[in-house]
LOFIDREN-840589 format. One record per residue (C-alpha): residue in three letters; x, y, z. Coordinates in steps of 0.05 Angstrom, whole numbers, plus 32768, in hexadecimal, padded with zeros to 4 digits. Example, Ala and Ser with C-alpha at 12.3 -4.5 7.8 and 13.67 -1.06 7.14 Angstrom:
<pts>
ALA80F67FA6809C
SER81117FEB808F
</pts>
This chain:
<pts>
UNK800080088004
UNK801D80497FF2
UNK8033806B802A
UNK7FFD80A98016
UNK7FC680798013
UNK7F83808B8039
UNK7F6780488055
UNK7F208051805B
UNK7F02805D809D
UNK7ED180288099
UNK7F027FF4808E
UNK7F2A800680CF
UNK7F057FF38107
UNK7F237FEF8141
UNK7F2B7F9E814A
UNK7EFF7F7F8183
UNK7F137F7881C3
UNK7F0F7F3A81F1
UNK7F067F268235
UNK7F587F38823F
UNK7F3B7F7C824B
UNK7F2F7F738290
UNK7F6E7F418299
UNK7FA77F5882AA
UNK7FDF7F54827C
UNK80217F348294
UNK80437F6A8287
UNK803A7FAC82BA
UNK80397FD0827D
UNK7FE67FED826D
UNK7FC88013822F
UNK7FCB805E8247
UNK7F8D80858241
UNK7F7780AD81F9
UNK7F6180F68211
UNK7F40811981D3
UNK7F31815D81CA
UNK7EE5817981CE
UNK7ED681BD81C0
UNK7E8B81B781B7
UNK7E58817D81AE
UNK7E66815F8174
UNK7EAE815C8185
UNK7EA0813981B9
UNK7E76810B819C
UNK7EA881048165
UNK7EE380F18198
UNK7EAB80C281C2
UNK7E9C80A58187
UNK7EE38090816C
UNK7EFA806E81A8
UNK7F1680A781DB
UNK7F17808B821F
UNK7F1280DB8239
UNK7F02811E821F
UNK7F17816B8235
UNK7EF281A38233
UNK7EF081EE8240
UNK7EB382108261
UNK7EA8825F824D
UNK7ED282748281
UNK7F1C8264829A
UNK7F398231825E
UNK7F6E823D8232
UNK7F46823A81F1
UNK7F1C826C81EB
UNK7F0D826E81B3
UNK7EED823081B1
UNK7EA0822C81AF
UNK7EA7820481FB
UNK7E7781E98229
UNK7E518216825C
UNK7E4481FE82A9
UNK7DFA81EA8290
UNK7E0F81B3825B
UNK7E45819C8292
UNK7E0E816782B2
UNK7DF181498275
UNK7E36814B8253
UNK7E5681218290
UNK7E1480F5827A
UNK7E2480E78237
UNK7E6B80E58244
UNK7E6280AF8284
UNK7E308088825D
UNK7E658075822A
UNK7E98806C825A
UNK7EBF80AA824A
UNK7EDC80DE8285
UNK7ED68118827C
UNK7F11815B828F
UNK7F03819E8294
UNK7F3081CA827D
UNK7F3D820082B6
UNK7F8582108296
UNK7F89825B829E
UNK7F9F828E82D4
UNK7F6E82A58304
UNK7F6782EF831A
UNK7F6483038367
UNK7F1D83248347
UNK7F0782E1832A
UNK7F0D82BA8368
UNK7EC982BB8376
UNK7EB782A78330
UNK7EE28272832B
UNK7EC7824E8366
UNK7E8D82498349
UNK7E99822F830E
UNK7EC381F9833C
UNK7E8981E28364
UNK7E5B81DD831E
UNK7E9181AB8303
UNK7E9C817E834D
UNK7E53817E8350
UNK7E4981688306
UNK7E778129830E
UNK7EAC814682E3
UNK7EE3811E82E5
UNK7F1A814482F0
UNK7F2F819082DF
UNK7F6F819C82BE
UNK7F8B81DC82DF
UNK7FCA821382D5
UNK7FC58237830D
UNK7FE182278350
UNK7FAA82518377
UNK7F768227835C
UNK7F9981E48368
UNK7F8A820483AA
UNK7F48820F83A9
UNK7F3181D2838D
UNK7F5681B583D2
UNK7F2D81D883F0
UNK7EE881CF83CE
UNK7EF9818783C9
UNK7F2B815483EF
UNK7F22812183AE
UNK7F0981478370
UNK7F45812F8344
UNK7F708164832A
UNK7F9B816382ED
UNK7FDA818982E6
UNK7FD881AB82A8
UNK800E81B68275
UNK8000820B8285
UNK802981F582C2
UNK807081ED829B
UNK807D81AB82BD
UNK80C3819082A6
UNK80DA816382DE
UNK80D5813D8319
UNK80D581728348
UNK80A18193831F
UNK807581508322
UNK808281538377
UNK806E8199836F
UNK802F8185834B
UNK802381488381
UNK802D817983BB
UNK7FF681AC839E
UNK7FC78164839C
UNK7FC6815A8356
UNK7FB7810B833C
UNK7FD4811982F6
UNK800D814282D4
UNK800D8160828A
UNK8052815E8280
UNK807281978252
UNK806C817F81FE
UNK80B781958207
UNK80C28156822A
UNK80ED811F8200
UNK80DA80CD820C
UNK812280C6822F
UNK811381068266
UNK80CA80E18270
UNK80E880A78280
UNK811B80C782B1
UNK80E680EA82D4
UNK80BE80AD82DA
UNK80FC808482F7
UNK810680C78329
UNK80B980C2833C
UNK80BD807F834D
UNK80FF80868375
UNK80E380C2838E
UNK80A480A883AB
UNK809280AC83F1
UNK80898075841D
UNK8058805F844C
UNK804E80298480
UNK8008801B846C
UNK7FF17FD8845F
UNK7FF87FA78424
UNK7FE97F7A844E
UNK802B7F6B8479
UNK802E7F9E84BA
UNK805D7FD684B7
UNK807A7FBD846A
UNK80877FF8844B
UNK805680148407
UNK806E804683CC
UNK803F808483C0
UNK8032806A836D
UNK8057809E8349
UNK803480CD832C
UNK800280C782E2
UNK802380E482AF
UNK80018104826D
UNK802281198234
UNK8006813C81ED
UNK800C810881B6
UNK7FEA812A8183
UNK7FE081738169
UNK7FF681B68166
UNK803A81C6818A
UNK8040820D81A1
UNK80878223819D
UNK808E824781DC
UNK8081821A821F
UNK804182238236
UNK802C82518271
UNK80718270825C
UNK805C82958220
UNK804C82DF8224
UNK804D82F381DF
UNK7FFD82F981C9
UNK7FFF832A8215
UNK803D83508208
UNK8028836781BE
UNK7FDA836681C3
UNK7FBD83558204
UNK7FA8831081F8
UNK7FCF82E48223
UNK7FDE8299821C
UNK7FD782948261
UNK7F8782A58256
UNK7F7082788221
UNK7F7C82BC81EF
UNK7FBA82AC81C4
UNK7FC582D08186
UNK7FEE8296816C
UNK802D82CB815A
UNK805D828E814C
UNK803282818114
UNK804982C780F7
UNK808282CD80C5
UNK80C482E980DD
UNK8107830580C7
UNK814482EC80EA
UNK817A832A80ED
UNK81BD831880FE
UNK81F3834B8111
UNK81BE837A80ED
UNK81BF835280B3
UNK8184832D8092
UNK819182DF8092
UNK817E82C1804E
UNK8151828C805C
UNK812B82888016
UNK80E282768025
UNK80F582658071
UNK80CC82A08095
UNK80A6827580C9
UNK80E1827280F0
UNK80B182638138
UNK807F82318117
UNK808681E6812D
UNK806D81B58101
UNK802C818F8121
UNK803C81568157
UNK802F810F8138
UNK804880DB8165
UNK802A80A78150
UNK8069807C814A
UNK807E8088818C
UNK8041806D81B1
UNK8068802E81C4
UNK809C805581DE
UNK8066807B8201
UNK804A803A8219
UNK809580238230
UNK809880648257
UNK805F805F8284
UNK80378098826A
UNK7FEA80918282
UNK7FCD80C58251
UNK7FD280D7820A
UNK7FB4811581FC
UNK7F9D813281B6
UNK7F9C817981B1
UNK7F6B819D8183
UNK7F3381C881AC
UNK7F2D81EF8169
UNK7F2681C18140
UNK7EE781A48117
UNK7EC281648133
UNK7EDB814180F4
UNK7F28814B8104
UNK7F1A8131814E
UNK7EF980F18132
UNK7F3580E08103
UNK7F6080EC812F
UNK7F5080CC816C
UNK7F37808F813C
UNK7F8680898124
UNK7F97808D816A
UNK7F6880598183
UNK7F75802D8157
UNK7FBF8030815D
UNK7FB8802381A8
UNK7F8F7FE8819E
UNK7FB37FC3816F
UNK7FEE7FCA819D
UNK7FD07FA281CF
UNK7FD37F66819E
UNK80197F7D817B
UNK80417F8E81B7
UNK80687F5A81DA
UNK805F7F888220
UNK80187F928219
UNK7FFD7F5081F9
UNK7FD17F2C8232
UNK7FF47EE28246
UNK7FEC7EAD821E
UNK7FCF7ED881DD
UNK7FF47ECC819D
UNK801E7EFB817D
UNK80027F288144
UNK80127F53810A
UNK7FFF7F998118
UNK7FC77F9E80E6
UNK7FD07FF880E8
UNK7FE5801580A4
UNK800B805A809F
UNK7FD0809180AF
UNK7FFC80CD8096
UNK7FCC80DA8061
UNK7F9680DA809D
UNK7FB5810380C3
UNK7FD681378090
UNK7F8D8141807A
UNK7F76814A80BE
UNK7F9D818580CC
UNK7FE9818E80C1
UNK802381BC80BE
UNK804C818A80AD
UNK8052814280DA
UNK8082813D810E
UNK809581168153
UNK80A281598169
UNK80D8815981A8
UNK80C9810581BF
UNK810980ED81A1
UNK8129812D81B3
UNK814481728199
UNK81488179814F
UNK813581C08140
UNK814581C480F5
UNK810C818D80EF
UNK80DF81A68122
UNK80D481E68101
UNK80D881E780B3
UNK80CA822B80B1
UNK80A282318067
UNK8059823D8081
UNK8037824A80C7
UNK7FEF822A80B2
UNK7FC781EA8097
UNK7FE081CB8062
UNK7FC58184805C
UNK7FE181538025
UNK801F815C7FFC
UNK800781527FB2
UNK804581677F89
UNK805B81A57F61
UNK804381C87F28
UNK806E81B27EEC
UNK803B81D77EBA
UNK7FFE82077EAE
UNK7FDA82007E70
UNK7F9D82337E71
UNK7F6A821B7EA7
UNK7F9381D67EB3
UNK7FCB81CD7EE7
UNK800181937ED0
UNK801E81697F14
UNK8041813B7F27
UNK801981157F5F
UNK803C80F97F94
UNK7FFF80EF7FBF
UNK7FB380DC7FB0
UNK7F86810E7F8E
UNK7F3E81017F78
UNK7F0A812E7F5A
UNK7EE781557F96
UNK7F2181677FBB
UNK7F3E81A87FCE
UNK7F8681B87FC1
UNK7FAB81FC7FCF
UNK7FE582187FA2
UNK801D822E7FD0
UNK804B825C7FB0
UNK807E82667FF0
UNK805282A8800C
UNK802182838036
UNK801182C8805A
UNK7FF182E18018
UNK7FB282C27FF3
UNK7FB9827B7FD1
UNK7F96826A7F98
UNK7F6E82287FA0
UNK7F3382027F91
UNK7F1281C27F88
UNK7F25818C7F59
UNK7EF9818C7F17
UNK7F1C81577EEE
UNK7F55812D7EEF
UNK7F7B810C7EB0
UNK7FC180EC7EB4
UNK7FF481017E75
UNK802680CD7E87
UNK806F80E47E89
UNK806981127E52
UNK803981557E4A
UNK800B814A7E08
UNK7FD881767DEE
UNK7FA881447E04
UNK7F9581207E3E
UNK7FAE80D57E30
UNK7F7880AF7E6C
UNK7F4F80CC7E9A
UNK7F5280A27EE0
UNK7F29809F7F1D
UNK7EE880B07F2A
UNK7EC680D67F57
UNK7ECE80A77F9B
UNK7F12808A7F90
UNK7F5780B47FA1
UNK7F8780A97F60
UNK7FC6807D7F78
UNK7FB980407F5D
UNK7FD5804C7F15
UNK800680877F28
UNK804880717F11
UNK808980A57F20
UNK809480D17EEA
UNK804B80D17EDF
UNK802C81177ED2
UNK7FE481297EE4
UNK7FB1815D7EC6
UNK7F8981797EF6
UNK7F5281AB7EF2
UNK7F2981D07F10
UNK7ED681F87F17
UNK7EDB82397EEE
UNK7EF282777F0C
UNK7F0682487F4A
UNK7F4F825A7F3C
UNK7F7782987F25
UNK7FAA826B7F00
UNK7FCF82AF7EE9
UNK7FE882AA7F2F
UNK7FFC82637F2F
UNK803782587F17
UNK8068821A7F00
UNK809581FA7F44
UNK805C820E7F73
UNK804E81DC7FA8
UNK800081BC7FAD
UNK7FE381A17FE4
UNK7FA581817FED
UNK7F7481A68025
UNK7F39817B8024
UNK7F2481418012
UNK7ED4813D801C
UNK7ED580EB801B
UNK7EFB80E88051
UNK7ED7811D8072
UNK7E8D81008065
UNK7EA280C18077
UNK7EBF80D180C3
UNK7E7A80FD80CB
UNK7E5B80BE80BE
UNK7E8780A480FF
UNK7E6080CD8131
UNK7E1D80D88111
UNK7DDD80C9812F
UNK7DC980B78169
UNK7DE080648175
UNK7E268057818E
UNK7E5A80458156
UNK7E8B80378182
UNK7E87800981BD
UNK7EA97FEE81F8
UNK7EB37FA38211
UNK7E8D7F888246
UNK7E9C7F4D826E
UNK7E697F1E827D
UNK7E557EDF82AE
UNK7E1D7EB682B3
UNK7E0D7E8B82ED
UNK7DD97E5482F3
UNK7DBA7E0D82F4
UNK7D847DE082E4
UNK7D3C7DF98313
UNK7D627E3D8323
UNK7D5E7E828309
UNK7D997E9682D7
UNK7DC77EC982F4
UNK7DE77EFE82BB
UNK7E287F2F82DF
UNK7E3B7F5D82BA
UNK7E7D7F8982B7
UNK7E977FC18297
UNK7EDC7FDD8299
UNK7EC8801982CD
UNK7EBD7FEA82F7
UNK7E717FEB82F5
UNK7E4D7FA58301
UNK7E0C7F9582F9
UNK7DDE7F568308
UNK7DA07F3E82EE
UNK7D777F0182FE
UNK7D517ED382C6
UNK7D027ED882D2
UNK7D007E9282CA
UNK7D227E5982DF
UNK7D547E2D82B5
UNK7D457DE88298
UNK7D657DB38286
UNK7D7E7DB4823F
UNK7D667D83820D
UNK7D907D9581CD
UNK7DA57DD981CF
UNK7DBC7DF28209
UNK7DE37E378223
UNK7E2C7E29820F
UNK7E587E5F8204
UNK7E4A7E7081B6
UNK7E017E6F81C6
UNK7E0D7EA181FC
UNK7E397ECB81D9
UNK7E0A7ED1819B
UNK7DCE7EE281C9
UNK7DEA7F0F81FB
UNK7E217F2A81CC
UNK7DDB7F4881A9
UNK7DFC7F9081BD
UNK7DE67FB58184
UNK7DD67FFF818C
UNK7DF5800281D6
UNK7E2E802181E8
UNK7E517FDD81F3
UNK7E677F9C81CE
UNK7E6A7F5881EE
UNK7EBF7F488209
UNK7EC87F0F823B
UNK7E957EE18249
UNK7E9A7EAE828A
UNK7E687E74827C
UNK7E5E7E5082C9
UNK7E207E3482B7
UNK7E137DF382D0
UNK7E007DBA82AB
UNK7DE27DB98264
UNK7DA67DE98275
UNK7D7C7E1A824B
UNK7D567E548245
UNK7D257E798219
UNK7D517EA481E1
UNK7D147EE881FB
UNK7D2B7EDB8240
UNK7D737EE48230
UNK7D627F238206
UNK7D3F7F3F8240
UNK7D777F388275
UNK7DA97F508248
UNK7D807F8C8239
UNK7D6E7F948282
UNK7DBA7F8C829A
UNK7DCC7FC08259
UNK7D9B7FF58272
UNK7DB07FF282BC
UNK7DF77FF282AA
UNK7DF180388280
UNK7DC3804D82B6
UNK7DFD803A82EB
UNK7E35805D82BC
UNK7DFF809C82B4
UNK7E0F80B382F9
UNK7E3580F08309
UNK7E7980E48331
UNK7E6C80F0837F
UNK7EAA8117838C
UNK7EA3813983D2
UNK7E8C818383D2
UNK7EA781A1841E
UNK7E6A81BF8441
UNK7E5D8204843E
UNK7E81820A83F4
UNK7E3E821F83D6
UNK7E40825B8402
UNK7E7F827383EC
UNK7EB7824A8402
UNK7EEC827883DF
UNK7ED882AE8412
UNK7F098289844A
UNK7F44829B8413
UNK7F3882E3842D
UNK7F6F83198430
UNK7F678321847C
UNK7F7482D28481
UNK7FA882C7844B
UNK7FD682FB846F
UNK7FE082D284AC
UNK7FE5828B848D
UNK8008825284B7
UNK80488250849E
UNK8075820E848A
UNK80B482288478
UNK80EE824884A2
UNK80E0829084AB
UNK812D82A284B1
UNK812F82A38460
UNK80FB82D48461
UNK81138318846D
UNK80D8834D848D
UNK80A683738467
UNK80BD83AA843F
UNK80B683EF8454
UNK80DA8424842A
UNK80C6842583D4
UNK810083F683B0
UNK811483EE8374
UNK813083B48356
UNK815883AE8313
UNK8170837082EC
UNK81A3837482BE
UNK81BA83448285
UNK82048358827C
UNK8245836D82A1
UNK823A83BB828A
UNK81F383C1829F
UNK820883AA82DD
UNK823683DB82EC
UNK820D840B82DA
UNK81DA83F68307
UNK821183F88343
UNK8227843D8333
UNK81DB844B8337
UNK81E684348379
UNK81AB84068375
UNK81AB83D683B2
UNK818583998395
UNK81A2837D8355
UNK818583458329
UNK81B0831982F3
UNK819382F382BC
UNK81D182E48291
UNK81CD82B2825F
UNK820B82908278
UNK8205828182C3
UNK825A827882C3
UNK825A82C982C4
UNK823282CE8301
UNK826D82C68332
UNK82938304830B
UNK824F83298315
UNK824B8318835B
UNK8295832B836B
UNK8282836D834A
UNK82498375837E
UNK827A835D83BC
UNK82AF839783AA
UNK827683D0839F
UNK825F83B583E4
UNK82A283BD8402
UNK82B783FD83E1
UNK8276841783FE
UNK828683FF8445
UNK82CD84188447
UNK82B9845E8430
UNK828884678466
UNK82A684AA8486
UNK82CC84A384C6
UNK82B184E084EF
UNK826884D384F1
UNK825785078526
UNK824A854884F2
UNK822A851B84B6
UNK81D8851084B3
UNK81C284CB84C8
UNK81B084CF8487
UNK81E784C1846C
UNK8205849B848F
UNK81E2845C8468
UNK820E84288448
UNK81EE840C8412
UNK81D883C7841F
UNK81EC83A583D1
UNK81CD836A83BE
UNK81D283408384
UNK819E82FD836F
UNK81B282DD833A
UNK817B82B8830D
UNK817C826882F1
UNK8162825582A9
UNK8113825C82AE
UNK811482108295
UNK813181D082C0
UNK81338189829A
UNK8152814C82BE
UNK819F815282B8
UNK81A9819882B4
UNK81B9819A82FB
UNK81FE81AC82F1
UNK81E181FB82D5
UNK81C681FE831C
UNK820381F48335
UNK822282288313
UNK81EC82558325
UNK81F882408370
UNK8249824B836B
UNK823A828A8363
UNK8230829E83A7
UNK81FD82D1839E
UNK81CD82EC83D6
UNK818C82CC83BB
UNK816582AB837C
UNK813282BA834D
UNK810882748349
UNK80F382708308
UNK80D38226830A
UNK80BC81F28348
UNK810E81D2833D
UNK8127820F835B
UNK80F18213838C
UNK811881D583A6
UNK816381D8838C
UNK815C822183AE
UNK8137821583F0
UNK81758222841F
UNK817D82668400
UNK815982A483FD
UNK8128829F83BE
UNK80FC82D48399
UNK80C782AF8366
UNK80C982CE8324
UNK809582EA82F8
UNK8097829882D2
UNK806C827E8310
UNK8031829E82F0
UNK801482C0833D
UNK7FDD82DB8326
UNK7FAE82D38366
UNK7FBC82DD83B3
UNK7FB4828D83B5
UNK7FEE827C838A
UNK801382B983AA
UNK8009829E83F5
UNK8020825483DE
UNK8061826C83CE
UNK807082988403
UNK805382748443
UNK80618228841F
UNK80A5823483FA
UNK80C282708425
UNK80CA82A183E9
UNK80D982E383F8
UNK80A6830383CC
UNK808982F2838F
UNK808E83168348
UNK803F83238329
UNK803582F782EE
UNK803E832882B0
UNK7FF783148293
UNK7FDA834D82C7
UNK7FC5838782B4
UNK7FC283C682E2
UNK7F7583B482F7
UNK7F8783708303
UNK7FC58385832B
UNK7F9E83AB835D
UNK7F6B83768369
UNK7FAE834B8374
UNK7FCB838283A4
UNK7F85838883CC
UNK7F7D834683D4
UNK7FC283328401
UNK7FFB8354841E
UNK8020838B83F1
UNK8064836F8403
UNK805D833183E6
UNK805B834B83A0
UNK809783688377
UNK8074838D8334
UNK80A4838982F3
UNK809283CF82DF
UNK80BC83DF82A1
UNK80DF83A1827A
UNK80DD8380822B
UNK80B28351823B
UNK80CC83088235
UNK809D82EB81F9
UNK80AF82A981E3
UNK80CF82798213
UNK80EA824281EB
UNK810D81F981E5
UNK810E82058196
UNK815982298185
UNK815082558148
UNK8196826C8151
UNK81A5821D8140
UNK816C8214810B
UNK817D824980E9
UNK81C6826280E7
UNK81E2821B80EF
UNK81DE81E080D1
UNK81DC81B38113
UNK819B81928137
UNK81A881AE817E
UNK81D981C781AD
UNK820F818A819B
UNK821C8194815B
UNK81FD81E2814F
UNK824282098155
UNK821E823D818A
UNK820E826F8159
UNK81E782938196
UNK823682A481BB
UNK824282C5817C
UNK820982EC8159
UNK81D88319816E
UNK819C830F8153
UNK815583268148
UNK81088314812C
UNK80F283428109
UNK80A583498101
UNK8072835280CA
UNK8069839E80EE
UNK80BD83A080E9
UNK80C9839E812C
UNK8109837D8148
UNK80FD8353817F
UNK8143833D819D
UNK814F82EE81A6
UNK817482D381DA
UNK8192828881E9
UNK8191826C8239
UNK81C682358257
UNK819A82018240
UNK8195822281FF
UNK814A823781FF
UNK8142826F81DF
UNK811B82AE81F5
UNK80FC82E081C4
UNK80F8832981E2
UNK80C9835A81D7
UNK80E6839281A1
UNK80D083CA81D6
UNK80D483DA821C
UNK808F83D88242
UNK80838408827E
UNK804C840D82B5
UNK8067845182C5
UNK8021846582BE
UNK8004844282F4
UNK803E843E832A
UNK8015846F8357
UNK7FDA84448353
UNK7FFF840A8370
UNK80298432839C
UNK7FE6844683C1
UNK7FD583FA83C0
UNK801183EF83EB
UNK804083D983BE
UNK808A83E983CD
UNK80AF83C083A0
UNK80BA83C68355
UNK80E883A38328
UNK80FE83BD82DD
UNK812B839A82B5
UNK815E83AE827F
UNK816F83858236
UNK81A0839D820E
UNK819C83EB8227
UNK81E484098229
UNK8200841A8274
UNK81E784688261
UNK81A284518250
UNK81A48422828B
UNK81B8846282BF
UNK818B8492829F
UNK814F845D82A4
UNK815C845182EC
UNK816284968301
UNK811B84A382E1
UNK8100846D830A
UNK811884818344
UNK80FB84C78338
UNK80BD84A8832C
UNK80BD847F8367
UNK80CD84B88395
UNK809084E6837B
UNK80BE850E8353
UNK80A985078312
UNK805E84ED82FD
UNK805D84AD82D3
UNK803E84CD8299
UNK807C84F88296
UNK80A584BC82A5
UNK808284958263
UNK809384D48234
UNK80DB84D9824C
UNK80EA848B823E
UNK80C4849181FB
UNK80FF84C381E9
UNK812B849F8213
UNK8123845881E5
UNK812E8457819F
UNK80F68437818D
UNK80C4845481C3
UNK80A7842A81FB
UNK805A84058207
UNK803383FC8244
UNK802D83B4823B
UNK8003838C8259
UNK7FEF83CA8294
UNK7FD383EA8263
</pts>
């Protein structure tokens, strides 16, 4: 079979599941849960009818796909009943940050979810995890990929929050997943609870892990992308991503544009397709496989769910580690599914980061939108006919597009009207017609053959179609019709196996026990007694024939255990009645909502216990010696990114300085310089203090804090050791590994912890002992004011001047486009030699930097300032403010520090500073998200 040949949907029905569904295989490996996306009711039905074990969906607020149609709270009872009747779980995506003024509304949503029997909430916000645990001790929490979890320490952080499952960052490779699993097993706490013997230790089971296995790849780490917020006030952490990664960019190196030909989509990864690594994911012990696509069509959901369901079921009988004991081996019956996957949606298909980092393959950079199946290149245009050397199937009615290498412009395309094979030459008249309306052109296609393709009148402007243009099939109506048929109508299309046991003997009633894979069990008895059979007894074949008639129900018959004694019989009509009664009872059991605990009083506003008065004095679980007293004076903190900026900041007398260098080795020099300034300040103190005002006697207390890289993965401990070896006064905590690694040091929570409400702030300050936390960069001024009013303002540090760090990526642009290498091992480190910027469509030049882990950050070209809002924050008690520099000269650093000091002393207004900053900065400034 050709690798591009499509297999009709009706010919690839999942293999019937036998009684091995209810028997543990001889190996501890298990088939993972298949989790499909659902943006609306049609998508939910498409997922269920094509074999999803669970779906995830959003409500009208607090989900990361606000552009999807989504469900409402009123939909929850009926949706959950539908799903549970079909043996499918339903998870609500509560995966956005929640602001302080939204806590009460979030609580209402959570109570509705718990009451409706939702199977779990997928959560990003630390504060919402805490709220769920206060509302219910047993309602499941799944840590969203938006939490940016990449290591065993991150998993343990999620466990401490009360999470039952972790969705790993998409950037984790198979090897890294295996390391996380191994370390998680080694680190699992022991309890002396019994598994029989008194005092026998028992391990807490490792945290179940979920990974995305198919769909769009975000180029930036989920939860760490501030691009939409910075450029348009549409936060990805609030479900409003504007997909700036899918836009074209020019690469500017050392002031010159790099010639990349038609490669302009430098930040647009291919779509993830993990089908070929499914056996590896199963061996790695992954618990759940997630299909992305809540903005996709029901046909997409049906197509991709069906492909992965069939492949997973095929593994049950073809994989030695998964086949049940005694079951003979069998070759896989799953053919290459590339065609169906590409027709569903494709920007190119790739295994993502599963097999490690290959920057050149991850991003081909030629387009950033759906293409479909590649058909070939235009070899000739003759009148209203285009000649193509087809490389994939094509038939009448298919939709195609012509790719001239400028996907940002309008492209020509249309429906195919006629297809004619013209052989190896190009005759003036077509030689033979191929393919009817219903069968794709592939069987007669020979290498070197040309095909003439005609379109409907006026569909295509042929003057814009040229030799060499690439041709893509974007639509296959026949495939779409077949896919819609898989979830159309009211009757179930996908059935799940049930096991049946039959008991009885002559002169007694027969008992039928039916159990499903969810653990539900029903039992019915016959209305009459069994009698001895003279001819046709109830043997296995007869029982399976009658009891297996489950058409029109969500079930098929898996295992059947016949415990009847002797040769007995029962009328067929009674067997049918028992079967119908058992199925009805089983469906009714499955439809009942999950009964989660909802703590008393929660319906009257349980979130009230998180009031400001109570948060101010929580119980502390940390060493208070690591936390300094609350700040009473206004403090300006400066973050610098090179030694020149550091020296300029010290000359300005700034006492608290943060360093974020690309090379952590340079932190030692930075710390040494600050120590020298401190020594000089102490040595220069006047010896005769009698005639000097007390205010002039104060010796500056210079402190230097250093920042580790934003992301940590297993094996990168050496970077943290380098950071610690600088012997700085404290450390910026940017992820959960930093919390643990620097636990014995002074720490400040940075913006990447995404603290947007008082519940999250209190957790980091009082459980982990951070000195203060940086308010999330997703907050505008009204939301910042709400945060400062809801908790002690001394908890928060507010960044009022910076170049917003927009994309933070595992993808290395330096490697992909300035080297011939694939990753840090062979790229030659162009990041050390070149000053690189990305120029967007409006001409803005956004600086690109690489950190010690070779992860890239794209910074906003223009600095943003909150100068106009500082007076409002001061009035609410804010006292700690930060300004950050990126590429500014020492002179610019000194001038900017001076102006902000004047602002904080009340010597100039925010409006005055705004005007002066516009003059001081070549590109001007922006109000950014605060405005």
